[in-house]
MIDOSE-1310 file (N, C-alpha, C; in nm, 2 decimals, decimal comma, always signed):
residues 114
msrr	+0,08/-0,12/+0,00/+0,00/+0,00/+0,00/+0,09/+0,12/+0,00; +0,05/+0,22/-0,08/+0,12/+0,34/-0,09/+0,07/+0,44/+0,02; +0,16/+0,50/+0,09/+0,12/+0,60/+0,19/+0,14/+0,74/+0,13; +0,06/+0,78/+0,04/+0,07/+0,91/-0,02/+0,01/+1,01/+0,07
ktrv	+0,08/+1,12/+0,09/+0,04/+1,23/+0,17/-0,06/+1,31/+0,09; -0,18/+1,33/+0,15/-0,28/+1,41/+0,08/-0,27/+1,55/+0,12; -0,29/+1,64/+0,02/-0,28/+1,78/+0,04/-0,42/+1,84/+0,07; -0,42/+1,95/+0,14/-0,54/+2,02/+0,17/-0,60/+2,07/+0,04
sadt	-0,73/+2,06/+0,03/-0,80/+2,11/-0,09/-0,79/+2,26/-0,11; -0,81/+2,31/-0,23/-0,80/+2,45/-0,25/-0,92/+2,52/-0,18; -1,03/+2,45/-0,17/-1,15/+2,51/-0,10/-1,12/+2,53/+0,05; -1,05/+2,43/+0,11/-1,02/+2,44/+0,25/-0,91/+2,55/+0,27
tgqa	-0,82/+2,56/+0,18/-0,71/+2,66/+0,19/-0,78/+2,80/+0,18; -0,88/+2,81/+0,09/-0,95/+2,94/+0,08/-1,02/+2,97/+0,20; -1,09/+2,87/+0,26/-1,16/+2,90/+0,39/-1,06/+2,94/+0,50; -0,95/+2,87/+0,51/-0,85/+2,91/+0,61/-0,80/+3,05/+0,59
gefl	-0,78/+3,09/+0,46/-0,73/+3,22/+0,43/-0,84/+3,33/+0,47; -0,96/+3,29/+0,44/-1,07/+3,38/+0,48/-1,08/+3,39/+0,63; -1,06/+3,28/+0,70/-1,06/+3,29/+0,85/-0,95/+3,38/+0,90; -0,83/+3,37/+0,84/-0,72/+3,45/+0,88/-0,74/+3,60/+0,85
fgsk	-0,78/+3,63/+0,73/-0,77/+3,76/+0,68/-0,90/+3,83/+0,64; -1,00/+3,75/+0,62/-1,12/+3,81/+0,57/-1,24/+3,82/+0,66; -1,34/+3,90/+0,62/-1,46/+3,91/+0,70/-1,58/+3,93/+0,61; -1,59/+3,85/+0,50/-1,70/+3,87/+0,40/-1,83/+3,86/+0,47
gmse	-1,92/+3,96/+0,44/-2,05/+3,96/+0,49/-2,08/+3,96/+0,64; -1,97/+4,00/+0,71/-1,99/+4,01/+0,86/-1,95/+4,15/+0,91; -2,02/+4,19/+1,02/-1,98/+4,31/+1,08/-1,85/+4,28/+1,16; -1,78/+4,38/+1,21/-1,66/+4,36/+1,28/-1,69/+4,28/+1,41
sqfm	-1,81/+4,31/+1,47/-1,85/+4,24/+1,59/-1,87/+4,09/+1,57; -1,94/+4,06/+1,46/-1,96/+3,92/+1,42/-1,83/+3,85/+1,39; -1,74/+3,92/+1,33/-1,61/+3,87/+1,29/-1,54/+3,83/+1,42; -1,54/+3,91/+1,52/-1,48/+3,88/+1,65/-1,55/+3,77/+1,72
dmrt	-1,68/+3,76/+1,71/-1,76/+3,65/+1,78/-1,71/+3,52/+1,73; -1,68/+3,51/+1,60/-1,64/+3,38/+1,54/-1,50/+3,34/+1,58; -1,41/+3,44/+1,62/-1,27/+3,41/+1,65/-1,23/+3,41/+1,80; -1,33/+3,44/+1,88/-1,29/+3,45/+2,02/-1,29/+3,32/+2,09
rirs	-1,19/+3,29/+2,16/-1,18/+3,17/+2,24/-1,22/+3,20/+2,38; -1,32/+3,13/+2,43/-1,37/+3,15/+2,56/-1,33/+3,03/+2,65; -1,25/+3,06/+2,75/-1,20/+2,95/+2,83/-1,26/+2,93/+2,96; -1,36/+3,01/+3,00/-1,42/+2,99/+3,13/-1,57/+3,02/+3,12
pkml	-1,65/+2,96/+3,21/-1,79/+2,98/+3,21/-1,82/+3,13/+3,25; -1,74/+3,19/+3,33/-1,77/+3,33/+3,37/-1,75/+3,42/+3,26; -1,65/+3,40/+3,18/-1,63/+3,48/+3,06/-1,74/+3,47/+2,96; -1,79/+3,35/+2,94/-1,90/+3,32/+2,85/-2,02/+3,40/+2,90
elll	-2,05/+3,40/+3,03/-2,16/+3,47/+3,09/-2,15/+3,62/+3,07; -2,03/+3,67/+3,09/-2,00/+3,81/+3,07/-2,03/+3,86/+2,92; -1,98/+3,78/+2,83/-2,00/+3,81/+2,69/-2,14/+3,80/+2,65; -2,21/+3,70/+2,70/-2,35/+3,68/+2,67/-2,43/+3,80/+2,72
yysv	-2,40/+3,84/+2,84/-2,47/+3,95/+2,91/-2,46/+4,07/+2,83; -2,34/+4,11/+2,79/-2,32/+4,24/+2,71/-2,38/+4,22/+2,57; -2,37/+4,10/+2,51/-2,43/+4,08/+2,38/-2,58/+4,10/+2,38; -2,64/+4,04/+2,48/-2,79/+4,04/+2,49/-2,83/+4,19/+2,52
mgis	-2,76/+4,25/+2,61/-2,79/+4,39/+2,64/-2,78/+4,48/+2,52; -2,67/+4,46/+2,45/-2,65/+4,54/+2,33/-2,75/+4,52/+2,22; -2,78/+4,40/+2,19/-2,88/+4,37/+2,08/-3,02/+4,40/+2,12; -3,06/+4,35/+2,24/-3,21/+4,36/+2,27/-3,24/+4,51/+2,32
mnse	-3,15/+4,58/+2,37/-3,18/+4,71/+2,42/-3,11/+4,82/+2,33; -3,05/+4,78/+2,22/-2,98/+4,88/+2,13/-2,88/+4,96/+2,21; -2,80/+4,90/+2,30/-2,70/+4,97/+2,38/-2,57/+4,96/+2,31; -2,52/+5,07/+2,25/-2,39/+5,07/+2,18/-2,28/+5,05/+2,29
tale	-2,30/+5,10/+2,41/-2,20/+5,09/+2,51/-2,18/+4,94/+2,55; -2,29/+4,87/+2,56/-2,28/+4,72/+2,59/-2,20/+4,65/+2,48; -2,23/+4,68/+2,36/-2,16/+4,62/+2,24/-2,02/+4,65/+2,24; -1,98/+4,78/+2,27/-1,84/+4,82/+2,28/-1,77/+4,74/+2,39
ikds	-1,83/+4,72/+2,50/-1,77/+4,65/+2,61/-1,75/+4,50/+2,57; -1,85/+4,44/+2,50/-1,84/+4,31/+2,45/-1,72/+4,30/+2,35; -1,72/+4,39/+2,26/-1,62/+4,39/+2,15/-1,48/+4,41/+2,21; -1,46/+4,50/+2,30/-1,33/+4,52/+2,36/-1,28/+4,40/+2,44
tqrl	-1,37/+4,33/+2,51/-1,34/+4,21/+2,58/-1,30/+4,10/+2,49; -1,37/+4,09/+2,38/-1,33/+3,99/+2,28/-1,20/+4,02/+2,22; -1,17/+4,14/+2,19/-1,03/+4,18/+2,13/-0,92/+4,13/+2,23; -0,95/+4,16/+2,36/-0,85/+4,11/+2,46/-0,83/+3,96/+2,46
lisq	-0,94/+3,89/+2,45/-0,94/+3,74/+2,45/-0,87/+3,69/+2,33; -0,89/+3,75/+2,22/-0,83/+3,71/+2,09/-0,68/+3,73/+2,10; -0,64/+3,84/+2,16/-0,49/+3,87/+2,16/-0,42/+3,79/+2,27; -0,49/+3,74/+2,37/-0,43/+3,67/+2,48/-0,38/+3,53/+2,43
etrn	-0,26/+3,51/+2,46/-0,20/+3,38/+2,43/-0,18/+3,30/+2,56; -0,21/+3,17/+2,56/-0,19/+3,09/+2,68/-0,06/+3,01/+2,66; +0,00/+2,97/+2,76/+0,13/+2,90/+2,75/+0,13/+2,78/+2,66; +0,03/+2,69/+2,68/+0,04/+2,56/+2,61/-0,06/+2,54/+2,50
sksg	-0,12/+2,64/+2,45/-0,21/+2,62/+2,34/-0,19/+2,72/+2,23; -0,21/+2,68/+2,11/-0,20/+2,77/+2,00/-0,32/+2,86/+1,98; -0,30/+2,97/+1,92/-0,42/+3,05/+1,89/-0,49/+3,00/+1,77; -0,62/+3,04/+1,75/-0,69/+2,99/+1,63/-0,62/+3,04/+1,51
rgea	-0,56/+3,15/+1,51/-0,49/+3,20/+1,39/-0,37/+3,11/+1,36; -0,29/+3,07/+1,47/-0,18/+2,99/+1,45/-0,22/+2,85/+1,39; -0,33/+2,80/+1,44/-0,38/+2,67/+1,38/-0,42/+2,69/+1,24; -0,48/+2,80/+1,20/-0,51/+2,82/+1,06/-0,39/+2,83/+0,97
vdvl	-0,29/+2,90/+1,02/-0,16/+2,91/+0,95/-0,10/+2,77/+0,93; -0,11/+2,68/+1,03/-0,06/+2,54/+1,01/-0,13/+2,47/+0,90; -0,26/+2,49/+0,89/-0,34/+2,43/+0,79/-0,30/+2,48/+0,65; -0,27/+2,61/+0,64/-0,23/+2,66/+0,51/-0,09/+2,61/+0,47
rqnf	+0,00/+2,59/+0,57/+0,13/+2,55/+0,54/+0,14/+2,41/+0,48; +0,04/+2,33/+0,51/+0,03/+2,19/+0,46/+0,03/+2,20/+0,30; -0,02/+2,30/+0,25/-0,03/+2,31/+0,10/+0,09/+2,38/+0,04; +0,18/+2,43/+0,12/+0,30/+2,49/+0,06/+0,39/+2,39/+0,00
pkrv	+0,46/+2,43/-0,11/+0,56/+2,33/-0,17/+0,67/+2,31/-0,07; +0,73/+2,19/-0,07/+0,84/+2,16/+0,02/+0,97/+2,23/-0,03; +1,05/+2,27/+0,07/+1,18/+2,33/+0,04/+1,28/+2,23/-0,01; +1,34/+2,26/-0,12/+1,44/+2,17/-0,18/+1,57/+2,25/-0,20
evek	+1,68/+2,20/-0,14/+1,81/+2,27/-0,16/+1,88/+2,22/-0,28; +1,93/+2,31/-0,36/+2,00/+2,28/-0,48/+2,15/+2,33/-0,46; +2,24/+2,25/-0,49/+2,38/+2,29/-0,48/+2,42/+2,38/-0,60; +2,50/+2,48/-0,57/+2,55/+2,57/-0,67/+2,69/+2,53/-0,71
gwde	+2,72/+2,57/-0,83/+2,86/+2,54/-0,88/+2,86/+2,42/-0,98; +2,98/+2,37/-1,00/+2,99/+2,25/-1,09/+3,10/+2,16/-1,03; +3,10/+2,04/-1,09/+3,19/+1,94/-1,04/+3,32/+1,95/-1,13; +3,43/+1,95/-1,07/+3,56/+1,97/-1,14/+3,58/+1,85/-1,24
dsep	+3,53/+1,73/-1,21/+3,55/+1,62/-1,30/+3,46/+1,62/-1,42; +3,35/+1,70/-1,42/+3,26/+1,69/-1,53/+3,31/+1,78/-1,65; +3,25/+1,75/-1,77/+3,29/+1,83/-1,88/+3,22/+1,97/-1,87; +3,29/+2,07/-1,92/+3,22/+2,20/-1,92/+3,10/+2,21/-2,02
yr	+3,00/+2,29/-1,99/+2,89/+2,30/-2,07/+2,92/+2,38/-2,20; +2,88/+2,33/-2,31/+2,91/+2,41/-2,44/+2,79/+2,45/-2,51
């Protein structure tokens, strides 16, 4: 059996690129909602509270608090885990061509090129 390494499809690569750099059809707040990693129940409660207050009561201040909290969570790195952005970069790297080193120069024993 051949163990051929499969590459990531172009569609998956496009989706990872969109995750990293794009925000098609989303507001900035929705874009952050999708990328925020919530690591504790209390933080989830806090974000839900400000989200509900902002949406149901049209409170711009509540939405600003939610968004600023999400920006801080997105930028926070923990010691032993990769960020979502780092994981997406790893997915994209699977499709990159492999690096091949080529020696420069010529062999003294070979005939010169004519």
